C-alpha positions as CSV (number, residue, x, y, z in Angstrom):
1,M,7.2,-17.7,6.5
2,I,5.0,-14.6,5.8
3,L,6.6,-11.9,4.2
4,V,5.6,-8.1,4.2
5,R,7.0,-7.5,0.9
6,H,5.0,-10.5,-1.1
7,E,1.8,-9.3,0.3
8,I,2.9,-5.1,-0.4
9,G,3.8,-7.1,-3.9
10,E,-0.3,-8.3,-4.8
11,V,-1.5,-4.9,-3.8
12,L,0.2,-2.8,-5.7
13,R,-0.2,-5.8,-8.7
14,D,-4.2,-5.4,-7.6
15,L,-4.0,-1.9,-7.5
16,R,-2.7,-1.3,-10.8
17,Q,-4.9,-3.5,-12.5
18,Q,-8.2,-3.1,-11.9
19,K,-6.3,0.6,-12.8
20,G,-6.0,-1.1,-16.1
21,R,-2.7,0.1,-16.0
22,T,0.2,-1.3,-17.6
23,L,3.3,-1.4,-15.4
24,R,5.0,-0.1,-17.4
25,Q,3.3,3.1,-17.3
26,V,3.0,3.3,-14.0
27,A,6.5,2.6,-13.4
28,S,7.3,5.8,-15.8
29,R,4.9,8.2,-13.6
30,A,6.2,7.3,-10.1
31,S,10.4,7.8,-12.2
32,V,10.3,3.9,-10.9
33,A,12.4,1.2,-13.1
34,L,10.0,-1.3,-15.3
35,G,12.4,-4.0,-13.7
36,Y,12.8,-2.7,-10.8
37,L,8.9,-1.9,-9.8
38,S,8.2,-5.5,-11.7
39,E,10.6,-7.0,-8.9
40,V,8.6,-5.6,-6.4
41,E,5.2,-6.4,-7.4
42,R,6.4,-10.2,-7.9
43,G,7.6,-9.5,-3.7
44,Q,11.6,-9.9,-5.1
45,K,12.2,-7.1,-4.3
46,E,11.9,-4.7,-0.5
47,A,10.1,-0.9,-1.7
48,S,11.4,1.6,0.0
49,S,8.6,4.0,2.0
50,E,9.5,6.8,-0.8
51,I,8.8,4.1,-4.2
52,L,6.0,3.5,-2.0
53,A,4.4,7.4,-1.8
54,S,5.9,7.0,-5.1
55,V,3.3,4.1,-6.9
56,A,0.7,5.3,-5.4
57,E,1.0,8.5,-6.6
58,A,1.4,7.4,-9.9
59,L,-2.2,4.7,-9.4
60,D,-3.4,8.0,-7.5
61,V,-4.3,5.4,-4.3
62,P,-3.8,7.2,-0.3
63,I,-0.5,4.9,1.3
64,S,-3.1,4.8,3.9
65,T,-5.5,2.7,1.6
66,I,-2.1,0.3,0.3
67,M,-1.4,-0.5,3.8
68,R,-4.5,-1.3,5.3
69,E,-5.0,-3.7,2.6
70,V,-1.4,-5.5,2.9
71,S,-2.7,-5.3,7.0
72,D,-5.5,-6.8,6.3
73,R,-4.1,-10.0,3.6
74,L,-1.5,-10.0,6.7
75,S,-3.9,-10.8,9.0
76,V,-5.5,-13.5,6.8
77,L,-2.0,-15.7,6.7
78,E,-1.7,-14.7,10.7
79,G,-5.6,-16.4,10.9
80,I,-6.9,-13.4,12.5
81,T,-9.7,-13.4,11.9
82,S,-11.4,-10.2,13.8
83,F,-9.9,-6.8,14.1
84,P,-10.8,-3.3,15.0
85,D,-12.4,-1.2,11.9
86,V,-11.6,2.0,13.4
87,V,-9.3,4.5,13.7
88,P,-8.3,5.7,17.2
89,D,-9.4,8.6,18.8
90,E,-5.8,10.2,19.4
91,L,-4.5,9.5,15.4
92,V,-7.7,11.7,14.4
93,A,-6.8,13.8,17.0
94,M,-3.6,14.3,15.7
95,A,-4.9,14.4,11.7
96,T,-7.5,16.6,12.4
97,P,-6.0,19.6,15.8
98,E,-9.3,21.3,14.2
99,L,-11.7,18.6,15.3
100,S,-10.4,17.8,19.1
101,L,-11.4,21.2,19.8
102,R,-15.3,20.7,20.0
């Protein structure tokens, strides 16, 4: 069974290690208990959107980057080999209304 929390945990751990930060540093900066963040990274606990946002900020990474990586990993696990790598025009227009006036 594929669990999203496992992939989220792996992505968070990978990003933290890529940035050379300890679990303690990220937990402190995100105002999250060290033990809880450890459980999230190991896929044992579900992180709320608020916790994910705090950890993303502590890692100086947009939450969209985290979710994109999770999505890509899930696609691979599900055996999906081709998926679009573009943001739909409707979402771009919603995010940047000034561009939709052109």
